C-alpha positions in Angstrom: 0.0 -0.2 -0.1 1.4 3.1 -1.2 1.5 6.1 1.0 0.6 9.4 -0.8 2.4 12.3 0.9 0.5 15.4 0.8 2.7 18.6 0.3 1.1 21.6 1.8 1.9 24.8 0.1 1.4 28.1 2.4 0.7 31.1 0.6 1.8 34.0 2.9 0.6 37.5 1.8 3.2 40.2 2.3 1.2 43.0 3.4 3.3 46.3 3.8 3.3 47.6 7.2 1.5 50.9 8.0 5.0 52.6 8.3 6.0 51.4 4.7 2.9 52.7 3.3 2.7 56.4 4.5 5.9 57.5 3.1 4.8 56.1 -0.3 1.4 57.9 -0.2 3.0 61.0 1.0 5.4 60.9 -1.8 2.6 60.4 -4.3 0.7 63.2 -3.0 3.6 65.8 -2.9 4.2 64.7 -6.5 0.5 65.3 -7.6 0.4 68.4 -5.5 3.6 69.9 -7.1 2.2 68.8 -10.7 -1.2 70.6 -10.1 1.0 73.5 -8.9 3.2 73.7 -11.9 0.3 73.4 -14.2 -1.4 76.3 -12.4 1.7 78.4 -12.8 2.2 77.5 -16.4 -1.5 78.2 -17.1 -1.2 81.6 -15.3 1.8 82.5 -17.1 0.3 81.6 -20.6 -2.9 83.7 -19.6 -0.6 86.5 -18.5 1.1 86.6 -22.0 -2.2 86.4 -23.6 -3.6 89.4 -21.8 -0.4 91.3 -21.9 -0.1 90.9 -25.8 -3.8 90.8 -27.0 -5.8 92.7 -24.3 -3.2 94.8 -22.1 -4.4 96.4 -19.1 -3.5 99.4 -17.1 -0.9 98.8 -14.5 -0.4 100.7 -11.2 1.9 103.3 -12.0 2.1 107.3 -12.3 -0.7 107.2 -14.8 -3.0 105.1 -12.8 -3.9 107.6 -10.2 -2.4 110.7 -8.5 -1.3 110.3 -4.9 -2.8 112.3 -2.0 0.6 113.5 -1.0 1.5 114.4 -4.3 -1.0 116.1 -6.8 1.2 116.6 -9.7 -0.7 114.1 -11.9 -4.2 115.6 -10.8 -5.4 118.0 -13.8 -7.3 120.3 -11.8 -6.6 122.8 -8.8 -9.0 124.4 -6.3 -10.5 127.6 -7.4 -12.2 130.2 -5.1 -14.9 131.2 -7.7 -15.4 127.9 -9.4 -14.7 125.2 -6.9 -11.8 123.8 -9.1 -10.3 124.6 -12.6 -7.7 123.1 -14.9 -4.2 123.3 -13.6 -2.0 125.9 -15.2 1.4 124.5 -16.9 0.2 121.0 -16.4 1.7 117.9 -18.1 0.2 114.5 -17.0 -1.1 111.2 -18.0 -3.9 108.8 -17.6 -5.2 105.3 -19.1 -7.9 105.4 -21.8 -11.0 103.4 -20.8 -11.3 100.9 -23.4 -7.7 100.2 -24.6 -5.9 100.9 -21.3 -3.3 102.8 -23.4 -1.6 105.9 -21.9 -2.9 109.3 -23.1 -1.2 112.5 -22.2 -2.6 115.9 -21.4 -0.7 119.4 -21.8 -2.3 122.8 -20.4 -0.8 126.1 -21.3 -0.1 128.6 -18.7 -3.9 129.6 -18.7 -5.0 126.2 -18.0 -6.3 125.6 -21.4 -5.4 122.3 -22.9 -3.4 123.4 -25.7 0.5 123.1 -26.3 0.8 126.7 -27.2 -0.2 130.2 -25.6 -3.3 132.0 -26.6 -3.2 135.8 -25.8 -6.4 137.5 -24.5 -5.8 140.2 -27.5 -7.7 138.9 -30.6 -6.0 139.0 -34.0 -7.4 138.8 -37.5 -8.8 135.3 -36.7 -12.1 134.5 -35.6 -12.5 133.0 -32.2 -14.5 130.0 -31.1 -14.7 129.1 -27.5 -15.6 125.4 -26.7 -17.0 125.3 -23.1 -17.9 122.4 -21.2 -17.1 119.5 -18.8 -15.1 116.3 -19.5 -16.4 116.0 -22.9 -15.0 119.4 -23.8 -11.9 118.6 -22.1 -11.3 115.4 -23.7 -11.6 112.9 -21.2 -9.7 109.5 -22.3 -8.1 111.0 -25.5 -4.8 112.6 -26.3 -4.3 116.4 -26.9 -4.6 115.6 -30.7 -7.9 113.8 -30.4 -9.9 116.4 -28.5 -13.0 118.0 -29.9 -11.7 121.5 -30.2 -8.4 120.2 -32.0 -10.6 118.4 -34.6 -13.0 121.4 -34.7 -9.8 123.6 -35.4 -8.8 121.2 -38.3 -12.1 121.5 -39.7 -12.5 125.4 -39.5 -9.1 125.9 -40.7 -6.6 129.0 -40.4 -9.3 131.6 -40.5 -10.4 130.4 -37.2 -8.9 129.9 -33.8 -10.7 127.3 -31.4 -10.2 127.5 -27.5 -11.3 124.9 -25.2 -12.3 126.4 -21.8 -13.4 123.2 -19.8 -12.7 121.2 -16.7 -14.0 117.7 -16.0 -17.0 117.6 -13.5 -18.3 121.0 -14.5 -21.9 121.9 -14.4 -23.6 124.6 -16.5 -23.5 127.1 -13.8 -19.7 126.7 -13.2 -19.5 127.1 -17.1 -21.3 130.2 -17.0 -19.0 131.8 -14.2 -15.8 130.5 -16.1 -17.2 132.3 -19.2 -17.8 135.4 -17.1 -14.5 135.6 -15.5 -12.2 133.9 -18.2 -14.0 133.2 -21.7 -15.1 136.8 -22.3 -11.5 137.8 -22.1 -10.7 136.1 -25.5 -13.5 138.2 -27.4 -14.9 135.2 -28.9 -17.0 135.4 -32.0 -18.9 131.9 -31.3 -19.4 130.3 -28.1 -20.3 126.6 -28.1 -21.5 124.9 -24.9 -21.1 121.3 -25.0 -24.0 120.0 -22.8 -24.3 116.7 -21.2 -27.3 115.5 -19.2 -25.7 115.2 -15.9 -24.9 119.1 -16.0 -28.1 119.5 -14.6 -27.1 117.8 -11.5 -23.7 119.1 -11.3 -25.0 122.7 -11.2 -27.3 122.0 -8.0 -25.4 119.6 -6.1 -22.3 120.6 -3.8 -20.8 117.2 -3.3 -20.6 116.4 -6.9 -16.8 115.8 -8.3 -13.7 117.2 -6.9 -14.5 120.0 -4.3 -17.1 122.2 -2.9 -18.4 124.7 -5.6 -21.0 127.4 -6.5 -24.3 125.8 -6.6 -27.3 127.4 -8.4 -31.0 127.2 -7.4 -34.3 129.1 -8.2 -35.9 130.9 -5.4 -38.7 128.4 -5.5 -36.3 125.4 -5.2 -34.8 126.8 -1.8 -36.5 125.1 1.1 -36.3 127.3 4.1 -37.0 125.1 7.0 -38.9 126.5 10.0 -39.7 129.8 8.2 -43.1 130.7 7.3 -43.7 130.5 3.5 -45.2 133.9 3.4 -41.9 135.5 4.7 -39.4 133.4 2.6 -38.5 136.1 0.3 -37.7 138.4 3.4 -35.6 135.5 4.9 -33.6 135.2 1.3 -33.1 139.0 1.3 -31.4 138.7 4.6 -29.1 135.8 3.3 -28.2 137.7 0.5 -27.1 140.7 2.5 -23.8 141.7 3.7 -20.4 141.5 2.3 -19.5 138.1 3.6 -22.8 136.5 2.5 -22.1 133.0 0.7 -25.4 133.7 -1.3 -25.6 135.9 -4.1 -28.3 136.9 -6.8 -26.9 135.6 -10.1 -27.9 139.0 -11.7 -25.6 140.7 -9.2 -22.7 138.4 -9.8 -23.2 138.6 -13.8 -24.0 142.4 -13.8 -22.5 143.9 -10.8 -23.0 147.6 -12.1 -26.9 147.1 -12.4 -28.8 149.5 -10.2 -31.5 147.1 -9.2 -32.5 143.4 -9.2 -35.3 141.3 -9.4 -36.3 138.8 -6.8 -39.3 136.3 -7.5 -39.7 132.7 -7.5 -37.7 132.2 -10.9 -34.8 134.3 -9.8 -31.5 132.3 -9.6 -29.5 132.2 -6.3 -25.9 131.2 -6.2 -24.9 129.6 -3.0 -21.5 128.7 -1.7 -19.8 131.6 -3.7 -17.1 132.1 -3.2 -16.2 128.7 -2.1 -14.2 127.1 0.9 -11.9 125.5 -1.5 -12.3 122.0 0.4 -11.7 118.9 -1.5 -14.7 116.6 -1.5 -14.1 112.9 0.1 -12.0 110.9 -2.4 -10.6 113.7 -4.3 -7.4 115.7 -3.9 -5.6 115.8 -0.5 -8.6 113.5 0.7 -8.0 110.9 -1.8 -7.1 107.4 -0.2 -4.2 105.9 -2.5 -4.7 102.2 -3.6 -1.5 101.6 -2.2 -2.8 102.4 1.1 -6.4 101.1 0.7 -5.6 97.9 -0.9 -1.7 97.4 -0.6 -1.8 93.5 -1.6 -3.7 94.7 -5.0 -1.4 97.6 -5.8 1.5 95.6 -5.6 -0.1 92.8 -8.0 -1.4 95.8 -10.2 2.2 96.9 -10.7 3.2 93.8 -12.8 0.2 91.8 -13.7 -1.9 92.4 -16.7 -4.1 89.2 -16.0 -4.7 90.4 -12.3 -5.5 93.8 -13.6 -8.2 92.6 -15.9 -9.9 90.4 -12.9 -9.6 93.5 -10.6 -11.3 95.9 -12.8 -13.9 93.4 -14.1 -14.9 92.4 -10.8 -15.2 95.9 -9.9 -17.8 96.4 -12.7 -20.0 93.5 -12.2 -23.6 94.7 -11.5 -26.0 92.8 -9.3 -28.9 91.3 -11.2 -31.0 91.5 -8.3 -34.3 93.4 -9.1 -35.1 96.6 -7.2 -37.6 99.4 -7.1 -37.0 102.4 -9.3 -39.0 104.7 -6.8 -36.5 103.6 -4.0 -33.0 104.1 -5.8 -30.9 107.2 -5.8 -30.8 109.3 -8.9 -27.6 109.1 -11.0 -28.2 112.6 -12.2 -29.7 111.6 -15.6 -32.4 109.3 -15.1 -34.8 111.9 -13.7 -34.9 113.7 -17.0 -35.5 110.6 -18.9 -39.0 110.1 -17.4 -41.9 110.7 -19.4 -43.7 112.7 -16.7 -41.7 115.2 -15.0 -42.1 116.2 -11.4 -41.7 119.5 -9.6 -37.9 118.9 -9.2 -37.3 118.0 -12.8 -39.2 120.8 -14.2 -37.6 123.4 -12.1 -34.1 121.9 -12.9 -34.7 122.0 -16.5 -36.2 125.8 -16.2 -32.9 126.7 -14.1 -30.9 125.2 -16.8 -32.6 127.0 -19.6 -32.4 130.4 -17.8 -28.6 129.6 -17.5 -28.4 129.1 -21.2 -29.9 132.8 -21.7 -27.4 134.3 -19.0 -24.6 133.1 -21.4 -25.9 135.4 -24.1 -26.5 138.3 -21.6 -23.0 137.7 -20.1 -21.3 140.0 -22.7 -23.3 142.9 -22.5 -22.0 144.9 -25.4 -19.9 142.2 -26.8 -21.1 140.4 -30.0 -21.0 136.6 -30.3 -23.2 133.8 -31.4 -24.0 131.3 -28.4 -24.8 127.5 -29.5 -25.7 124.8 -27.3 -24.4 121.4 -28.4 -26.4 118.6 -26.9 -24.5 115.2 -26.2 -26.6 112.1 -25.5 -26.2 109.5 -23.0 -26.1 106.1 -24.2 -29.5 105.5 -22.9 -30.8 108.5 -24.8 -30.5 106.8 -28.3 -29.5 103.0 -27.8 -32.4 100.4 -27.1 -30.0 97.9 -25.7 -28.9 100.1 -23.0 -32.4 101.4 -22.5 -33.7 97.7 -22.0 -30.6 97.1 -19.7 -31.4 100.2 -17.6 -35.3 99.3 -17.2 -34.7 95.6 -16.6 -33.0 96.5 -13.2 -36.2 97.4 -11.8 -39.4 95.5 -11.0 -41.9 98.4 -10.9 -41.6 100.2 -14.2 -41.2 99.5 -17.8 -40.2 101.3 -21.0 -43.5 103.3 -21.1 -42.4 105.2 -17.9 -39.7 106.7 -19.9 -39.2 109.2 -22.9 -35.4 108.9 -23.3 -34.9 111.9 -25.7 -37.1 114.3 -23.6 -34.2 116.6 -22.9 -33.5 116.8 -26.5 -37.0 117.4 -27.4 -37.6 120.1 -24.9 -34.4 122.2 -26.0 -35.3 121.8 -29.6 -38.8 123.1 -29.0 -37.9 126.0 -26.6 -34.8 127.1 -28.1 -36.3 126.9 -31.8 -36.8 130.7 -32.9 -34.7 132.3 -30.3 -31.4 133.8 -30.7 -29.6 130.7 -29.2 -28.3 128.0 -31.6 -29.0 124.5 -30.9 -27.2 121.5 -32.3 -28.5 118.1 -31.1 -26.0 115.1 -31.6 -28.8 112.4 -30.7 -29.1 111.4 -34.1 -25.5 111.3 -34.9 -24.6 109.1 -32.0 -27.5 106.7 -32.7 -26.6 106.1 -36.2 -22.8 105.6 -35.5 -23.3 104.0 -31.9 -20.9 101.3 -32.4 -18.0 103.7 -33.1 -19.2 106.7 -31.1 -18.3 105.9 -27.5 -15.9 104.2 -25.3 -17.3 100.7 -24.5 -16.8 100.9 -21.0 -17.4 104.7 -20.4 -20.0 107.3 -21.2 -17.4 109.4 -22.9 -17.1 109.6 -26.7 -13.9 108.0 -28.1 -11.5 109.6 -30.6 -13.6 108.5 -33.4 -16.7 110.1 -31.6 -15.0 113.3 -31.4 -14.0 113.5 -34.9 -17.7 112.6 -36.0 -19.0 115.2 -33.5 -16.5 117.9 -34.8 -17.4 117.1 -38.5 -21.1 117.2 -37.7 -21.1 120.5 -35.8 -18.9 122.1 -38.3 -21.6 120.9 -41.0 -24.5 122.6 -38.9 -22.5 125.7 -38.3 -22.4 126.1 -41.8 -25.9 125.3 -42.3 -27.0 127.9 -39.7 -24.6 130.4 -41.7 -22.8 130.8 -38.3 -19.5 130.2 -40.0 
């Protein structure tokens, strides 16, 4: 009998110990993390290069902002009569809103944005004054692309075009500027470039750079705690005394007149002269980005990608619906409403009365005064109108007449001695090439189109 021997084979699993596994997993984790970081860095470098060459951004340098400790790149200075004015003997730079390329600004010794001096004494050439705010000044464009320079090219050597403007001005400041400075040039034609926010800028002291003269009709002045029947007597007291900061506009414009009229439509100038104080966020009260956001300011010095993200996030609008009746006015929307309330009606009356003051300012001097009305994007573009209306849950497009200011000016100035040129149709027909994409101002092409159109209309009206 054969005995079968069974050989048992024992299979032993070789499990690594915990101490052997941990270093291996840690090593793999480190490799993956390192690979991920390298990938992210490479992607960021690629994106940075793409943005830098295809869509360059503004960097935090001397053209990005002025410093509160060094106002040398701020193009305005405090002015006791106007609040502020364009700085004399100025050279500075800034970034264009769309292209993010630098543009440069030069002011002569009179604060005029021209690279030459203009004597007050007039020679053989006819003179055209261009008054206004940032549109007349040339926000976002080089010295060679301003409206005044383009108009000069069109009019030729027989004319001399002189821009007298500062960003943030309202119609009232422009009137005082014309009285104090513009008339010294003995103009033949005076063009007032009007933008719809000029209405609010004329009446609100906290708008733009510094405290300034503000203008109100007597009926707009709310005198609290005074019997309405005694309102005029109270205002007379405010106007009395050499140090009074309330003045009759008539007295400011025509100081040699023997008597002045005071009624509900009389214009009062308040805070005149000004206290010469910068508003929060401007001049010496501006908080530099390097102090407010030091981390961002460092990255903005070097990275176009970070600059793109930083400035795009700043412009993202909330899609949350809100009520139109509960919002704060932006200084334009109030005058696009189909039915005006008392505030809008009074403000429009004030504005038109100021127009007539431009004509009367020269007294014996002869010149033709022309209002040039520049539209906001919402005035003439359906897409912007719809975007604006869609923010609110309690209104629709029927609540607005987006061209109402243009209609009022066209009707009320027609047949008067004041010339009127509307750029509404021009801007609507050339919308895509008229404005900066990210800003309400006209771009270099828009200034050229506008100067050409104004030249044509001046010829049609036999002003030139």
